[in-house]
N, C-alpha and C positions, 0 to 999 in steps of 0.2 A: 504494500500500500504506500509506504514512504517513497519507494523508488518511482512508482507511477505518478505520485504527486509532484516529485521533483522533475520528472520528464515532462509533465504537463506544464508546469511553470516555465521550464526551460524553453519549450516549444512556443509558448505564448510570448515570452520576452523576445525570442528570435524573430517572430513574426512582427512584433511591434517595432523592433529596431529596423528590420528590413523595410517595413512600410515607411518609416521616417526617411530612410535613405533613398528609396525609389520615388516617393512623393514628397521630396524635400520642400518644394514650394508650398504645398498644402500645409505641411507641418509648420513652416515659417509663417504662413498667413494666419494659422490658428493662434500662434503665439502673439503676433502683432494685433490680432483682434481682441485678445483678452488683456494684453499688457501694453504699456506705453513704450514706444520705440521712436528714436530720433531719425530712423531711416525706414521709409515705407517699403523699400525693397529688400531690407535685411542684408544678408551676406551676399557678396558678389560671386564668391567661389562656391560651386556646388557642394552640398554637404557630403555627398558620397566621396568626392575627391579628397576632402580633408579627412574623412573617416579612414580611407585606405592609406593615406600618409601616416596617420596615427597608428594604424594596424601594422604597417611596415616597421615603424620605429620600435614598437613593442615586440614584434616578432623577432627582429634581428637582435635587439639588446637582450631579450630573454633567452634566446638560443645561446648567445655568447656567455651570458651569466650562468646558465645551466651547465654548459660544457666546462667553463673555467671553474665553477664551484664544485662540480663533481671531481675534477682532476685534483684540485687543491685539497678538498676534504678527504679524499682517499689517501693522498700523498702523506698528509700529516698524521694519519692513523697507522702508518707503517713504522717499522723500527727505525728505518733510515731518516724518516721525516718527522719523528716525534718531537725533536727539539724545536721545530718550527711551529708547532701547534699553538702555543700560547701567544707568540707574536702575531701570527696570522689571525687568530680570533680577535685579538685586540684591534688590529687594523680594520678588519671588516666591520666590527662593532662601531668603531669610530666613524667609518664611512656611512653607516646606517643612521647614526645620530646627527651627522652633518646635514644641514638643510639641502634638499635636492636642488633648490634654486641656486645655492652657493656652488654646488658641484658643477652645475651648468655654466655658471659665470666663470669659474676657474678654467673650464675647458676651452673657452673662447680664445684667450691669449695663446693657447697652444696650437689649436687647429683652425681657429677662426669661426665665423658664424656658419650655421648650416647643420646638416644632418650628422656629420662626423662627430662634432663636439657633443651633440645630444646623445648619440649612441655610446660614446665613452662614458659620459656621466651616468646614463641610465644603467649601463652594464655594471659599473662599480656600485651603484646604489642598490642594485638587485642581488648582489653577491651574498650579503650577510645571512639571510634566512637559509639559503641553500648550503653554504659552507657549514654553518652551525648545525643544521639538521643532519647533514651527512656525517659529521664528526660524532654527534651525540648518538645517532642511530647505529653507527658501527660500534661505538664503544659500549653500547648497552646490550650487544649480543652476548649471551651468557658464555663465560669463559670455558665451562665444561663442554659446551657444544663445539667450540673452536678446538679444544684439546682432542675431542673425539674425532674431529675431521682430520687433524694432524696425525693422530694415531692410525688412521686408515691409510696414511701415506700421501695425503693431498699436499701439493706444493702450496706456497704462500699465495700464488695467483689463483689457484683453484679454490682455496679457502675463501678468498674474497668473492670470487665469481659464483660459487655454489652454496656458500654458507652466509658470510657476513652481509653481502649486498642484498640477497633475497630477504633476510630477516630484518634488515634495516630499511626495506623498501617503503614501509608506511611513513616513517619519519622523513625520508628523502622526498617522497611525493608531497608530503605536507609542506616542506620548505619550498619546493618548486611552485606549488599552488599559491602560497603566501607571496612569494617573490613576484610572480606574474601579475597578480592582482594589484600589488603595490606599484608595479611598473606602469600599468595602465593609467593610474591616476597621476603618477609622477611625470609621465610623458606629456601631460597637458602643459606643463611649464616650459617644454622645449620650444614652444612658439616664441618665447622671449629671446631666443638666440637664433631665430630664423630657420628653425627646422620644420615648420609647418605643423599640420595635424589639427585636431579639434581644438587644441589650445589657442589657435589663432582667433577663434570666435570668442573664447573666454577672455583672452587678453584685450582684444579690441573692445569687448563689452565693458570691461572694467575701466579702460581708459576713457570711454565715452559715457560711462554710467548708463549703459543700455542693457536692461534686464533681458530683453529678447535675445540678443547676441549671446549673453552669458548662458542662458538656458538652452539655446540652440546648440551650444558646444558641450555643456555639462551633462545634459540628459543622455545623449548617446554614449558618453564616456561612462556614466553610471550604469547604463544598461549593459554595456560591454563588460564592465567589471563584474557585475552580478552573473551574467551569462557564463563568463570564464570561470568564476568560482563554482557555479553549479556543475558545469561540464567537467572540470578537473576533479571535483569532489566525487562525481559519479564514476569517472575513470579510475580514481584511486580505489574506490570500493570494489570495482570490478577486478582490478589487478590483484588486490589483496585476497579476494575470494578465490581467484584462479590459482 
């Protein structure tokens, strides 16, 4: 029953988001009808174009964060990398507490305005939940299970592949889910450094005190975050049951 309800809500939200993107002018007109706007035509850029720019940023930065987070998290749980665990966790924790807007601003002098700086900042910002959950998940694997695997003649690589990573899968997937949802929201600020995306509407709306533009950008971002959370949560449940 719980899964059917989740799937029903997920489908409903996907249809709602899809309708906003396909019928963006009608969505915009509805907002203008009920709210005060300084611009009768709303946004000049089609909503679906900004949405796919946003999706591209989130997709690329999340992929980089997941790949880098898995590699670093696994590395520091090995005997050879154990000495780097404490410094790494401190660094990624510091990056997580650092304001995302500040990370974006710091990336501009290095790579300039545009998508590249936004991807660097978003990747770094999304690392902490993944690295932390990979480390915690692997370290919480019972020692007697690991010793039993080693007693069966498994190599260290086989212990990770067949024992540690499967048993830590729940924690790892939880970190990936949290990181991705955070990234969707953080990517909104990327518009401030010329990276585009739905944040363009939000930033322009804040600058002009236009509530229509703010909602036109923030509603799709919110729907995307909720849809992603529900989808990844369902995927996590399926993989853990399998």
